mmCIF entry with sequence, helices, sheets and N, C-alpha, C, O atoms, coordinates in Angstrom:
data_MODEL
# 
_entry.id   MODEL 
# 
_entity.id                         1 
_entity.type                       polymer 
_entity.pdbx_number_of_molecules   1 
# 
_entity_poly.entity_id                      1 
_entity_poly.type                           'polypeptide(L)' 
_entity_poly.nstd_linkage                   no 
_entity_poly.nstd_monomer                   no 
_entity_poly.pdbx_seq_one_letter_code       MDEAFLTSSSRGVLPIVMIDDQPIGAGAPGVLTRELQQRYDAWTEAHLEPI 
_entity_poly.pdbx_seq_one_letter_code_can   MDEAFLTSSSRGVLPIVMIDDQPIGAGAPGVLTRELQQRYDAWTEAHLEPI 
_entity_poly.pdbx_strand_id                 A 
# 
loop_
_entity_poly_seq.entity_id 
_entity_poly_seq.num 
_entity_poly_seq.mon_id 
_entity_poly_seq.hetero 
1 1  MET n 
1 2  ASP n 
1 3  GLU n 
1 4  ALA n 
1 5  PHE n 
1 6  LEU n 
1 7  THR n 
1 8  SER n 
1 9  SER n 
1 10 SER n 
1 11 ARG n 
1 12 GLY n 
1 13 VAL n 
1 14 LEU n 
1 15 PRO n 
1 16 ILE n 
1 17 VAL n 
1 18 MET n 
1 19 ILE n 
1 20 ASP n 
1 21 ASP n 
1 22 GLN n 
1 23 PRO n 
1 24 ILE n 
1 25 GLY n 
1 26 ALA n 
1 27 GLY n 
1 28 ALA n 
1 29 PRO n 
1 30 GLY n 
1 31 VAL n 
1 32 LEU n 
1 33 THR n 
1 34 ARG n 
1 35 GLU n 
1 36 LEU n 
1 37 GLN n 
1 38 GLN n 
1 39 ARG n 
1 40 TYR n 
1 41 ASP n 
1 42 ALA n 
1 43 TRP n 
1 44 THR n 
1 45 GLU n 
1 46 ALA n 
1 47 HIS n 
1 48 LEU n 
1 49 GLU n 
1 50 PRO n 
1 51 ILE n 
# 
_struct_asym.id          A 
_struct_asym.entity_id   1 
# 
_struct_conf.conf_type_id            HELX_P 
_struct_conf.id                      HELX_P1 
_struct_conf.pdbx_PDB_helix_id       AA1 
_struct_conf.beg_label_comp_id       VAL 
_struct_conf.beg_label_asym_id       A 
_struct_conf.beg_label_seq_id        31 
_struct_conf.pdbx_beg_PDB_ins_code   ? 
_struct_conf.end_label_comp_id       HIS 
_struct_conf.end_label_asym_id       A 
_struct_conf.end_label_seq_id        47 
_struct_conf.pdbx_end_PDB_ins_code   ? 
_struct_conf.beg_auth_comp_id        VAL 
_struct_conf.beg_auth_asym_id        A 
_struct_conf.beg_auth_seq_id         31 
_struct_conf.end_auth_comp_id        HIS 
_struct_conf.end_auth_asym_id        A 
_struct_conf.end_auth_seq_id         47 
_struct_conf.pdbx_PDB_helix_class    1 
_struct_conf.details                 ? 
_struct_conf.pdbx_PDB_helix_length   17 
# 
_struct_conf_type.id          HELX_P 
_struct_conf_type.criteria    ? 
_struct_conf_type.reference   ? 
# 
loop_
_struct_sheet.id 
_struct_sheet.type 
_struct_sheet.number_strands 
_struct_sheet.details 
AA1 ? 2 ? 
AA2 ? 2 ? 
# 
loop_
_struct_sheet_order.sheet_id 
_struct_sheet_order.range_id_1 
_struct_sheet_order.range_id_2 
_struct_sheet_order.offset 
_struct_sheet_order.sense 
AA1 1 2 ? anti-parallel 
AA2 1 2 ? anti-parallel 
# 
loop_
_struct_sheet_range.sheet_id 
_struct_sheet_range.id 
_struct_sheet_range.beg_label_comp_id 
_struct_sheet_range.beg_label_asym_id 
_struct_sheet_range.beg_label_seq_id 
_struct_sheet_range.pdbx_beg_PDB_ins_code 
_struct_sheet_range.end_label_comp_id 
_struct_sheet_range.end_label_asym_id 
_struct_sheet_range.end_label_seq_id 
_struct_sheet_range.pdbx_end_PDB_ins_code 
_struct_sheet_range.beg_auth_comp_id 
_struct_sheet_range.beg_auth_asym_id 
_struct_sheet_range.beg_auth_seq_id 
_struct_sheet_range.end_auth_comp_id 
_struct_sheet_range.end_auth_asym_id 
_struct_sheet_range.end_auth_seq_id 
AA1 1 PHE A 5  ? SER A 8  ? PHE A 5  SER A 8  
AA1 2 GLY A 12 ? PRO A 15 ? GLY A 12 PRO A 15 
AA2 1 MET A 18 ? ILE A 19 ? MET A 18 ILE A 19 
AA2 2 GLN A 22 ? PRO A 23 ? GLN A 22 PRO A 23 
# 
loop_
_atom_site.group_PDB 
_atom_site.id 
_atom_site.type_symbol 
_atom_site.label_atom_id 
_atom_site.label_alt_id 
_atom_site.label_comp_id 
_atom_site.label_asym_id 
_atom_site.label_entity_id 
_atom_site.label_seq_id 
_atom_site.pdbx_PDB_ins_code 
_atom_site.Cartn_x 
_atom_site.Cartn_y 
_atom_site.Cartn_z 
_atom_site.occupancy 
_atom_site.B_iso_or_equiv 
_atom_site.pdbx_formal_charge 
_atom_site.auth_seq_id 
_atom_site.auth_comp_id 
_atom_site.auth_asym_id 
_atom_site.auth_atom_id 
_atom_site.pdbx_PDB_model_num 
ATOM 1   N N  . MET A 1 1  ? 144.921 -105.237 -75.080 1.00 0.00 ? 1  MET A N  1 
ATOM 2   C CA . MET A 1 1  ? 145.030 -104.103 -74.083 1.00 0.00 ? 1  MET A CA 1 
ATOM 3   C C  . MET A 1 1  ? 145.998 -104.468 -73.012 1.00 0.00 ? 1  MET A C  1 
ATOM 4   O O  . MET A 1 1  ? 145.892 -105.529 -72.397 1.00 0.00 ? 1  MET A O  1 
ATOM 5   N N  . ASP A 1 2  ? 146.961 -103.581 -72.778 1.00 0.00 ? 2  ASP A N  1 
ATOM 6   C CA . ASP A 1 2  ? 147.939 -103.710 -71.751 1.00 0.00 ? 2  ASP A CA 1 
ATOM 7   C C  . ASP A 1 2  ? 147.602 -103.428 -70.386 1.00 0.00 ? 2  ASP A C  1 
ATOM 8   O O  . ASP A 1 2  ? 147.968 -104.174 -69.478 1.00 0.00 ? 2  ASP A O  1 
ATOM 9   N N  . GLU A 1 3  ? 146.938 -102.412 -70.195 1.00 0.00 ? 3  GLU A N  1 
ATOM 10  C CA . GLU A 1 3  ? 146.419 -101.846 -68.845 1.00 0.00 ? 3  GLU A CA 1 
ATOM 11  C C  . GLU A 1 3  ? 145.195 -101.137 -68.917 1.00 0.00 ? 3  GLU A C  1 
ATOM 12  O O  . GLU A 1 3  ? 144.821 -100.580 -69.948 1.00 0.00 ? 3  GLU A O  1 
ATOM 13  N N  . ALA A 1 4  ? 144.532 -101.140 -67.808 1.00 0.00 ? 4  ALA A N  1 
ATOM 14  C CA . ALA A 1 4  ? 143.282 -100.309 -67.691 1.00 0.00 ? 4  ALA A CA 1 
ATOM 15  C C  . ALA A 1 4  ? 143.166 -99.777  -66.216 1.00 0.00 ? 4  ALA A C  1 
ATOM 16  O O  . ALA A 1 4  ? 143.583 -100.430 -65.260 1.00 0.00 ? 4  ALA A O  1 
ATOM 17  N N  . PHE A 1 5  ? 142.614 -98.634  -66.109 1.00 0.00 ? 5  PHE A N  1 
ATOM 18  C CA . PHE A 1 5  ? 142.460 -98.118  -64.660 1.00 0.00 ? 5  PHE A CA 1 
ATOM 19  C C  . PHE A 1 5  ? 141.222 -97.197  -64.564 1.00 0.00 ? 5  PHE A C  1 
ATOM 20  O O  . PHE A 1 5  ? 140.729 -96.758  -65.603 1.00 0.00 ? 5  PHE A O  1 
ATOM 21  N N  . LEU A 1 6  ? 140.771 -96.930  -63.516 1.00 0.00 ? 6  LEU A N  1 
ATOM 22  C CA . LEU A 1 6  ? 139.636 -96.108  -63.204 1.00 0.00 ? 6  LEU A CA 1 
ATOM 23  C C  . LEU A 1 6  ? 140.126 -95.021  -62.302 1.00 0.00 ? 6  LEU A C  1 
ATOM 24  O O  . LEU A 1 6  ? 140.776 -95.327  -61.302 1.00 0.00 ? 6  LEU A O  1 
ATOM 25  N N  . THR A 1 7  ? 139.863 -93.788  -62.581 1.00 0.00 ? 7  THR A N  1 
ATOM 26  C CA . THR A 1 7  ? 140.228 -92.718  -61.661 1.00 0.00 ? 7  THR A CA 1 
ATOM 27  C C  . THR A 1 7  ? 139.011 -91.854  -61.115 1.00 0.00 ? 7  THR A C  1 
ATOM 28  O O  . THR A 1 7  ? 138.038 -91.620  -61.832 1.00 0.00 ? 7  THR A O  1 
ATOM 29  N N  . SER A 1 8  ? 139.109 -91.410  -59.863 1.00 0.00 ? 8  SER A N  1 
ATOM 30  C CA . SER A 1 8  ? 138.176 -90.552  -59.377 1.00 0.00 ? 8  SER A CA 1 
ATOM 31  C C  . SER A 1 8  ? 138.884 -89.688  -58.238 1.00 0.00 ? 8  SER A C  1 
ATOM 32  O O  . SER A 1 8  ? 139.893 -90.145  -57.700 1.00 0.00 ? 8  SER A O  1 
ATOM 33  N N  . SER A 1 9  ? 138.421 -88.568  -57.898 1.00 0.00 ? 9  SER A N  1 
ATOM 34  C CA . SER A 1 9  ? 139.005 -87.707  -56.900 1.00 0.00 ? 9  SER A CA 1 
ATOM 35  C C  . SER A 1 9  ? 138.860 -88.432  -55.498 1.00 0.00 ? 9  SER A C  1 
ATOM 36  O O  . SER A 1 9  ? 139.752 -88.240  -54.672 1.00 0.00 ? 9  SER A O  1 
ATOM 37  N N  . SER A 1 10 ? 137.859 -89.203  -55.199 1.00 0.00 ? 10 SER A N  1 
ATOM 38  C CA . SER A 1 10 ? 137.741 -89.827  -53.997 1.00 0.00 ? 10 SER A CA 1 
ATOM 39  C C  . SER A 1 10 ? 138.401 -91.169  -53.801 1.00 0.00 ? 10 SER A C  1 
ATOM 40  O O  . SER A 1 10 ? 138.639 -91.607  -52.676 1.00 0.00 ? 10 SER A O  1 
ATOM 41  N N  . ARG A 1 11 ? 138.685 -91.803  -54.888 1.00 0.00 ? 11 ARG A N  1 
ATOM 42  C CA . ARG A 1 11 ? 139.232 -93.201  -54.876 1.00 0.00 ? 11 ARG A CA 1 
ATOM 43  C C  . ARG A 1 11 ? 140.682 -93.216  -55.467 1.00 0.00 ? 11 ARG A C  1 
ATOM 44  O O  . ARG A 1 11 ? 141.373 -94.225  -55.323 1.00 0.00 ? 11 ARG A O  1 
ATOM 45  N N  . GLY A 1 12 ? 141.147 -92.136  -56.116 1.00 0.00 ? 12 GLY A N  1 
ATOM 46  C CA . GLY A 1 12 ? 142.454 -92.018  -56.761 1.00 0.00 ? 12 GLY A CA 1 
ATOM 47  C C  . GLY A 1 12 ? 142.530 -92.926  -57.964 1.00 0.00 ? 12 GLY A C  1 
ATOM 48  O O  . GLY A 1 12 ? 141.618 -92.910  -58.791 1.00 0.00 ? 12 GLY A O  1 
ATOM 49  N N  . VAL A 1 13 ? 143.588 -93.726  -58.102 1.00 0.00 ? 13 VAL A N  1 
ATOM 50  C CA . VAL A 1 13 ? 143.733 -94.535  -59.395 1.00 0.00 ? 13 VAL A CA 1 
ATOM 51  C C  . VAL A 1 13 ? 143.523 -95.998  -58.964 1.00 0.00 ? 13 VAL A C  1 
ATOM 52  O O  . VAL A 1 13 ? 144.249 -96.507  -58.111 1.00 0.00 ? 13 VAL A O  1 
ATOM 53  N N  . LEU A 1 14 ? 142.594 -96.620  -59.520 1.00 0.00 ? 14 LEU A N  1 
ATOM 54  C CA . LEU A 1 14 ? 142.164 -97.976  -59.340 1.00 0.00 ? 14 LEU A CA 1 
ATOM 55  C C  . LEU A 1 14 ? 142.529 -98.872  -60.539 1.00 0.00 ? 14 LEU A C  1 
ATOM 56  O O  . LEU A 1 14 ? 142.023 -98.639  -61.637 1.00 0.00 ? 14 LEU A O  1 
ATOM 57  N N  . PRO A 1 15 ? 143.395 -99.891  -60.361 1.00 0.00 ? 15 PRO A N  1 
ATOM 58  C CA . PRO A 1 15 ? 143.686 -100.738 -61.452 1.00 0.00 ? 15 PRO A CA 1 
ATOM 59  C C  . PRO A 1 15 ? 142.438 -101.682 -61.805 1.00 0.00 ? 15 PRO A C  1 
ATOM 60  O O  . PRO A 1 15 ? 141.719 -102.141 -60.918 1.00 0.00 ? 15 PRO A O  1 
ATOM 61  N N  . ILE A 1 16 ? 142.249 -101.924 -63.096 1.00 0.00 ? 16 ILE A N  1 
ATOM 62  C CA . ILE A 1 16 ? 141.231 -102.893 -63.540 1.00 0.00 ? 16 ILE A CA 1 
ATOM 63  C C  . ILE A 1 16 ? 142.102 -104.041 -64.175 1.00 0.00 ? 16 ILE A C  1 
ATOM 64  O O  . ILE A 1 16 ? 142.846 -103.881 -65.142 1.00 0.00 ? 16 ILE A O  1 
ATOM 65  N N  . VAL A 1 17 ? 141.917 -105.143 -63.540 1.00 0.00 ? 17 VAL A N  1 
ATOM 66  C CA . VAL A 1 17 ? 142.843 -106.285 -63.981 1.00 0.00 ? 17 VAL A CA 1 
ATOM 67  C C  . VAL A 1 17 ? 141.995 -107.351 -64.693 1.00 0.00 ? 17 VAL A C  1 
ATOM 68  O O  . VAL A 1 17 ? 142.578 -108.294 -65.228 1.00 0.00 ? 17 VAL A O  1 
ATOM 69  N N  . MET A 1 18 ? 140.578 -107.256 -64.734 1.00 0.00 ? 18 MET A N  1 
ATOM 70  C CA . MET A 1 18 ? 139.754 -108.353 -65.409 1.00 0.00 ? 18 MET A CA 1 
ATOM 71  C C  . MET A 1 18 ? 138.475 -107.519 -65.807 1.00 0.00 ? 18 MET A C  1 
ATOM 72  O O  . MET A 1 18 ? 137.995 -106.646 -65.085 1.00 0.00 ? 18 MET A O  1 
ATOM 73  N N  . ILE A 1 19 ? 137.977 -107.889 -67.046 1.00 0.00 ? 19 ILE A N  1 
ATOM 74  C CA . ILE A 1 19 ? 136.637 -107.413 -67.492 1.00 0.00 ? 19 ILE A CA 1 
ATOM 75  C C  . ILE A 1 19 ? 135.989 -108.707 -68.042 1.00 0.00 ? 19 ILE A C  1 
ATOM 76  O O  . ILE A 1 19 ? 136.633 -109.398 -68.830 1.00 0.00 ? 19 ILE A O  1 
ATOM 77  N N  . ASP A 1 20 ? 134.816 -109.040 -67.683 1.00 0.00 ? 20 ASP A N  1 
ATOM 78  C CA . ASP A 1 20 ? 134.024 -110.137 -68.055 1.00 0.00 ? 20 ASP A CA 1 
ATOM 79  C C  . ASP A 1 20 ? 134.857 -111.388 -68.152 1.00 0.00 ? 20 ASP A C  1 
ATOM 80  O O  . ASP A 1 20 ? 134.871 -112.103 -69.154 1.00 0.00 ? 20 ASP A O  1 
ATOM 81  N N  . ASP A 1 21 ? 135.588 -111.624 -66.997 1.00 0.00 ? 21 ASP A N  1 
ATOM 82  C CA . ASP A 1 21 ? 136.421 -112.876 -66.865 1.00 0.00 ? 21 ASP A CA 1 
ATOM 83  C C  . ASP A 1 21 ? 137.593 -112.890 -67.816 1.00 0.00 ? 21 ASP A C  1 
ATOM 84  O O  . ASP A 1 21 ? 138.208 -113.943 -67.983 1.00 0.00 ? 21 ASP A O  1 
ATOM 85  N N  . GLN A 1 22 ? 137.961 -111.724 -68.486 1.00 0.00 ? 22 GLN A N  1 
ATOM 86  C CA . GLN A 1 22 ? 139.116 -111.716 -69.371 1.00 0.00 ? 22 GLN A CA 1 
ATOM 87  C C  . GLN A 1 22 ? 140.160 -110.918 -68.694 1.00 0.00 ? 22 GLN A C  1 
ATOM 88  O O  . GLN A 1 22 ? 139.896 -109.778 -68.313 1.00 0.00 ? 22 GLN A O  1 
ATOM 89  N N  . PRO A 1 23 ? 141.356 -111.455 -68.515 1.00 0.00 ? 23 PRO A N  1 
ATOM 90  C CA . PRO A 1 23 ? 142.388 -110.615 -67.939 1.00 0.00 ? 23 PRO A CA 1 
ATOM 91  C C  . PRO A 1 23 ? 142.857 -109.425 -68.798 1.00 0.00 ? 23 PRO A C  1 
ATOM 92  O O  . PRO A 1 23 ? 142.948 -109.514 -70.022 1.00 0.00 ? 23 PRO A O  1 
ATOM 93  N N  . ILE A 1 24 ? 143.144 -108.330 -68.120 1.00 0.00 ? 24 ILE A N  1 
ATOM 94  C CA . ILE A 1 24 ? 143.747 -107.193 -68.775 1.00 0.00 ? 24 ILE A CA 1 
ATOM 95  C C  . ILE A 1 24 ? 145.225 -107.231 -68.689 1.00 0.00 ? 24 ILE A C  1 
ATOM 96  O O  . ILE A 1 24 ? 145.746 -107.220 -67.574 1.00 0.00 ? 24 ILE A O  1 
ATOM 97  N N  . GLY A 1 25 ? 145.965 -107.277 -69.783 1.00 0.00 ? 25 GLY A N  1 
ATOM 98  C CA . GLY A 1 25 ? 147.467 -107.470 -69.700 1.00 0.00 ? 25 GLY A CA 1 
ATOM 99  C C  . GLY A 1 25 ? 147.777 -108.769 -68.979 1.00 0.00 ? 25 GLY A C  1 
ATOM 100 O O  . GLY A 1 25 ? 147.303 -109.834 -69.375 1.00 0.00 ? 25 GLY A O  1 
ATOM 101 N N  . ALA A 1 26 ? 148.560 -108.684 -67.935 1.00 0.00 ? 26 ALA A N  1 
ATOM 102 C CA . ALA A 1 26 ? 149.095 -109.918 -67.249 1.00 0.00 ? 26 ALA A CA 1 
ATOM 103 C C  . ALA A 1 26 ? 148.081 -110.220 -66.024 1.00 0.00 ? 26 ALA A C  1 
ATOM 104 O O  . ALA A 1 26 ? 148.392 -111.017 -65.139 1.00 0.00 ? 26 ALA A O  1 
ATOM 105 N N  . GLY A 1 27 ? 146.961 -109.592 -66.035 1.00 0.00 ? 27 GLY A N  1 
ATOM 106 C CA . GLY A 1 27 ? 145.977 -109.859 -64.866 1.00 0.00 ? 27 GLY A CA 1 
ATOM 107 C C  . GLY A 1 27 ? 146.406 -109.190 -63.535 1.00 0.00 ? 27 GLY A C  1 
ATOM 108 O O  . GLY A 1 27 ? 145.973 -109.569 -62.447 1.00 0.00 ? 27 GLY A O  1 
ATOM 109 N N  . ALA A 1 28 ? 147.279 -108.175 -63.689 1.00 0.00 ? 28 ALA A N  1 
ATOM 110 C CA . ALA A 1 28 ? 147.873 -107.506 -62.356 1.00 0.00 ? 28 ALA A CA 1 
ATOM 111 C C  . ALA A 1 28 ? 148.056 -106.079 -62.789 1.00 0.00 ? 28 ALA A C  1 
ATOM 112 O O  . ALA A 1 28 ? 148.176 -105.775 -63.975 1.00 0.00 ? 28 ALA A O  1 
ATOM 113 N N  . PRO A 1 29 ? 148.073 -105.248 -61.849 1.00 0.00 ? 29 PRO A N  1 
ATOM 114 C CA . PRO A 1 29 ? 148.284 -103.711 -62.197 1.00 0.00 ? 29 PRO A CA 1 
ATOM 115 C C  . PRO A 1 29 ? 149.604 -103.668 -62.850 1.00 0.00 ? 29 PRO A C  1 
ATOM 116 O O  . PRO A 1 29 ? 150.584 -104.312 -62.475 1.00 0.00 ? 29 PRO A O  1 
ATOM 117 N N  . GLY A 1 30 ? 149.556 -102.801 -63.932 1.00 0.00 ? 30 GLY A N  1 
ATOM 118 C CA . GLY A 1 30 ? 150.749 -102.611 -64.763 1.00 0.00 ? 30 GLY A CA 1 
ATOM 119 C C  . GLY A 1 30 ? 151.600 -101.393 -64.223 1.00 0.00 ? 30 GLY A C  1 
ATOM 120 O O  . GLY A 1 30 ? 151.257 -100.666 -63.291 1.00 0.00 ? 30 GLY A O  1 
ATOM 121 N N  . VAL A 1 31 ? 152.713 -101.294 -64.924 1.00 0.00 ? 31 VAL A N  1 
ATOM 122 C CA . VAL A 1 31 ? 153.789 -100.279 -64.555 1.00 0.00 ? 31 VAL A CA 1 
ATOM 123 C C  . VAL A 1 31 ? 153.141 -98.944  -64.446 1.00 0.00 ? 31 VAL A C  1 
ATOM 124 O O  . VAL A 1 31 ? 153.233 -98.299  -63.401 1.00 0.00 ? 31 VAL A O  1 
ATOM 125 N N  . LEU A 1 32 ? 152.462 -98.483  -65.526 1.00 0.00 ? 32 LEU A N  1 
ATOM 126 C CA . LEU A 1 32 ? 151.977 -97.196  -65.620 1.00 0.00 ? 32 LEU A CA 1 
ATOM 127 C C  . LEU A 1 32 ? 150.963 -96.895  -64.535 1.00 0.00 ? 32 LEU A C  1 
ATOM 128 O O  . LEU A 1 32 ? 150.956 -95.817  -63.940 1.00 0.00 ? 32 LEU A O  1 
ATOM 129 N N  . THR A 1 33 ? 150.031 -97.964  -64.273 1.00 0.00 ? 33 THR A N  1 
ATOM 130 C CA . THR A 1 33 ? 148.998 -97.748  -63.325 1.00 0.00 ? 33 THR A CA 1 
ATOM 131 C C  . THR A 1 33 ? 149.602 -97.597  -61.881 1.00 0.00 ? 33 THR A C  1 
ATOM 132 O O  . THR A 1 33 ? 149.140 -96.770  -61.094 1.00 0.00 ? 33 THR A O  1 
ATOM 133 N N  . ARG A 1 34 ? 150.613 -98.394  -61.571 1.00 0.00 ? 34 ARG A N  1 
ATOM 134 C CA . ARG A 1 34 ? 151.349 -98.216  -60.309 1.00 0.00 ? 34 ARG A CA 1 
ATOM 135 C C  . ARG A 1 34 ? 152.053 -96.945  -60.217 1.00 0.00 ? 34 ARG A C  1 
ATOM 136 O O  . ARG A 1 34 ? 152.079 -96.359  -59.135 1.00 0.00 ? 34 ARG A O  1 
ATOM 137 N N  . GLU A 1 35 ? 152.619 -96.468  -61.234 1.00 0.00 ? 35 GLU A N  1 
ATOM 138 C CA . GLU A 1 35 ? 153.268 -95.086  -61.212 1.00 0.00 ? 35 GLU A CA 1 
ATOM 139 C C  . GLU A 1 35 ? 152.210 -94.000  -61.018 1.00 0.00 ? 35 GLU A C  1 
ATOM 140 O O  . GLU A 1 35 ? 152.422 -93.077  -60.231 1.00 0.00 ? 35 GLU A O  1 
ATOM 141 N N  . LEU A 1 36 ? 151.103 -94.086  -61.702 1.00 0.00 ? 36 LEU A N  1 
ATOM 142 C CA . LEU A 1 36 ? 150.053 -93.024  -61.456 1.00 0.00 ? 36 LEU A CA 1 
ATOM 143 C C  . LEU A 1 36 ? 149.510 -93.125  -60.082 1.00 0.00 ? 36 LEU A C  1 
ATOM 144 O O  . LEU A 1 36 ? 149.193 -92.097  -59.483 1.00 0.00 ? 36 LEU A O  1 
ATOM 145 N N  . GLN A 1 37 ? 149.372 -94.371  -59.508 1.00 0.00 ? 37 GLN A N  1 
ATOM 146 C CA . GLN A 1 37 ? 148.883 -94.471  -58.146 1.00 0.00 ? 37 GLN A CA 1 
ATOM 147 C C  . GLN A 1 37 ? 149.841 -93.798  -57.134 1.00 0.00 ? 37 GLN A C  1 
ATOM 148 O O  . GLN A 1 37 ? 149.422 -93.090  -56.219 1.00 0.00 ? 37 GLN A O  1 
ATOM 149 N N  . GLN A 1 38 ? 151.122 -94.053  -57.344 1.00 0.00 ? 38 GLN A N  1 
ATOM 150 C CA . GLN A 1 38 ? 152.132 -93.444  -56.500 1.00 0.00 ? 38 GLN A CA 1 
ATOM 151 C C  . GLN A 1 38 ? 152.105 -91.933  -56.634 1.00 0.00 ? 38 GLN A C  1 
ATOM 152 O O  . GLN A 1 38 ? 152.123 -91.223  -55.628 1.00 0.00 ? 38 GLN A O  1 
ATOM 153 N N  . ARG A 1 39 ? 152.063 -91.453  -57.808 1.00 0.00 ? 39 ARG A N  1 
ATOM 154 C CA . ARG A 1 39 ? 152.137 -89.938  -57.960 1.00 0.00 ? 39 ARG A CA 1 
ATOM 155 C C  . ARG A 1 39 ? 150.864 -89.316  -57.460 1.00 0.00 ? 39 ARG A C  1 
ATOM 156 O O  . ARG A 1 39 ? 150.966 -88.230  -56.890 1.00 0.00 ? 39 ARG A O  1 
ATOM 157 N N  . TYR A 1 40 ? 149.684 -89.859  -57.598 1.00 0.00 ? 40 TYR A N  1 
ATOM 158 C CA . TYR A 1 40 ? 148.358 -89.345  -57.103 1.00 0.00 ? 40 TYR A CA 1 
ATOM 159 C C  . TYR A 1 40 ? 148.459 -89.414  -55.721 1.00 0.00 ? 40 TYR A C  1 
ATOM 160 O O  . TYR A 1 40 ? 148.064 -88.401  -55.143 1.00 0.00 ? 40 TYR A O  1 
ATOM 161 N N  . ASP A 1 41 ? 148.902 -90.380  -54.975 1.00 0.00 ? 41 ASP A N  1 
ATOM 162 C CA . ASP A 1 41 ? 148.923 -90.517  -53.627 1.00 0.00 ? 41 ASP A CA 1 
ATOM 163 C C  . ASP A 1 41 ? 149.959 -89.452  -52.986 1.00 0.00 ? 41 ASP A C  1 
ATOM 164 O O  . ASP A 1 41 ? 149.696 -88.857  -51.941 1.00 0.00 ? 41 ASP A O  1 
ATOM 165 N N  . ALA A 1 42 ? 151.115 -89.274  -53.682 1.00 0.00 ? 42 ALA A N  1 
ATOM 166 C CA . ALA A 1 42 ? 152.072 -88.243  -53.203 1.00 0.00 ? 42 ALA A CA 1 
ATOM 167 C C  . ALA A 1 42 ? 151.438 -86.909  -53.344 1.00 0.00 ? 42 ALA A C  1 
ATOM 168 O O  . ALA A 1 42 ? 151.522 -86.125  -52.399 1.00 0.00 ? 42 ALA A O  1 
ATOM 169 N N  . TRP A 1 43 ? 150.833 -86.584  -54.391 1.00 0.00 ? 43 TRP A N  1 
ATOM 170 C CA . TRP A 1 43 ? 150.227 -85.301  -54.668 1.00 0.00 ? 43 TRP A CA 1 
ATOM 171 C C  . TRP A 1 43 ? 149.170 -84.956  -53.604 1.00 0.00 ? 43 TRP A C  1 
ATOM 172 O O  . TRP A 1 43 ? 149.215 -83.862  -53.040 1.00 0.00 ? 43 TRP A O  1 
ATOM 173 N N  . THR A 1 44 ? 148.188 -85.895  -53.306 1.00 0.00 ? 44 THR A N  1 
ATOM 174 C CA . THR A 1 44 ? 147.224 -85.669  -52.359 1.00 0.00 ? 44 THR A CA 1 
ATOM 175 C C  . THR A 1 44 ? 147.715 -85.562  -51.017 1.00 0.00 ? 44 THR A C  1 
ATOM 176 O O  . THR A 1 44 ? 147.234 -84.753  -50.223 1.00 0.00 ? 44 THR A O  1 
ATOM 177 N N  . GLU A 1 45 ? 148.737 -86.410  -50.702 1.00 0.00 ? 45 GLU A N  1 
ATOM 178 C CA . GLU A 1 45 ? 149.398 -86.183  -49.376 1.00 0.00 ? 45 GLU A CA 1 
ATOM 179 C C  . GLU A 1 45 ? 149.995 -84.898  -49.194 1.00 0.00 ? 45 GLU A C  1 
ATOM 180 O O  . GLU A 1 45 ? 149.921 -84.324  -48.107 1.00 0.00 ? 45 GLU A O  1 
ATOM 181 N N  . ALA A 1 46 ? 150.644 -84.354  -50.284 1.00 0.00 ? 46 ALA A N  1 
ATOM 182 C CA . ALA A 1 46 ? 151.252 -83.048  -50.136 1.00 0.00 ? 46 ALA A CA 1 
ATOM 183 C C  . ALA A 1 46 ? 150.294 -81.773  -50.107 1.00 0.00 ? 46 ALA A C  1 
ATOM 184 O O  . ALA A 1 46 ? 150.614 -80.749  -49.504 1.00 0.00 ? 46 ALA A O  1 
ATOM 185 N N  . HIS A 1 47 ? 149.134 -81.908  -50.779 1.00 0.00 ? 47 HIS A N  1 
ATOM 186 C CA . HIS A 1 47 ? 148.263 -80.815  -51.021 1.00 0.00 ? 47 HIS A CA 1 
ATOM 187 C C  . HIS A 1 47 ? 146.875 -80.826  -50.243 1.00 0.00 ? 47 HIS A C  1 
ATOM 188 O O  . HIS A 1 47 ? 146.210 -79.801  -50.095 1.00 0.00 ? 47 HIS A O  1 
ATOM 189 N N  . LEU A 1 48 ? 146.557 -81.871  -49.838 1.00 0.00 ? 48 LEU A N  1 
ATOM 190 C CA . LEU A 1 48 ? 145.250 -81.947  -49.089 1.00 0.00 ? 48 LEU A CA 1 
ATOM 191 C C  . LEU A 1 48 ? 145.295 -82.094  -47.594 1.00 0.00 ? 48 LEU A C  1 
ATOM 192 O O  . LEU A 1 48 ? 146.218 -82.709  -47.061 1.00 0.00 ? 48 LEU A O  1 
ATOM 193 N N  . GLU A 1 49 ? 144.313 -81.541  -46.897 1.00 0.00 ? 49 GLU A N  1 
ATOM 194 C CA . GLU A 1 49 ? 144.263 -81.577  -45.488 1.00 0.00 ? 49 GLU A CA 1 
ATOM 195 C C  . GLU A 1 49 ? 143.372 -82.738  -45.138 1.00 0.00 ? 49 GLU A C  1 
ATOM 196 O O  . GLU A 1 49 ? 142.353 -82.909  -45.807 1.00 0.00 ? 49 GLU A O  1 
ATOM 197 N N  . PRO A 1 50 ? 143.662 -83.536  -44.168 1.00 0.00 ? 50 PRO A N  1 
ATOM 198 C CA . PRO A 1 50 ? 142.817 -84.554  -43.743 1.00 0.00 ? 50 PRO A CA 1 
ATOM 199 C C  . PRO A 1 50 ? 141.478 -84.013  -43.212 1.00 0.00 ? 50 PRO A C  1 
ATOM 200 O O  . PRO A 1 50 ? 141.383 -82.919  -42.654 1.00 0.00 ? 50 PRO A O  1 
ATOM 201 N N  . ILE A 1 51 ? 140.487 -84.822  -43.416 1.00 0.00 ? 51 ILE A N  1 
ATOM 202 C CA . ILE A 1 51 ? 139.104 -84.477  -42.992 1.00 0.00 ? 51 ILE A CA 1 
ATOM 203 C C  . ILE A 1 51 ? 138.874 -84.862  -41.549 1.00 0.00 ? 51 ILE A C  1 
ATOM 204 O O  . ILE A 1 51 ? 137.782 -84.652  -41.021 1.00 0.00 ? 51 ILE A O  1 
# 
């Protein structure tokens, strides 16, 4: 497995780098996960009002 991430509306995109002491991919957030984080953050910044 190269990458894993968890998503939710309140937390955005969260990288998963280890499961049961086994690294996922290189053990760091991957390119796709970082791209999704940036896009999600940009979308929420543009469309949501602060609470």
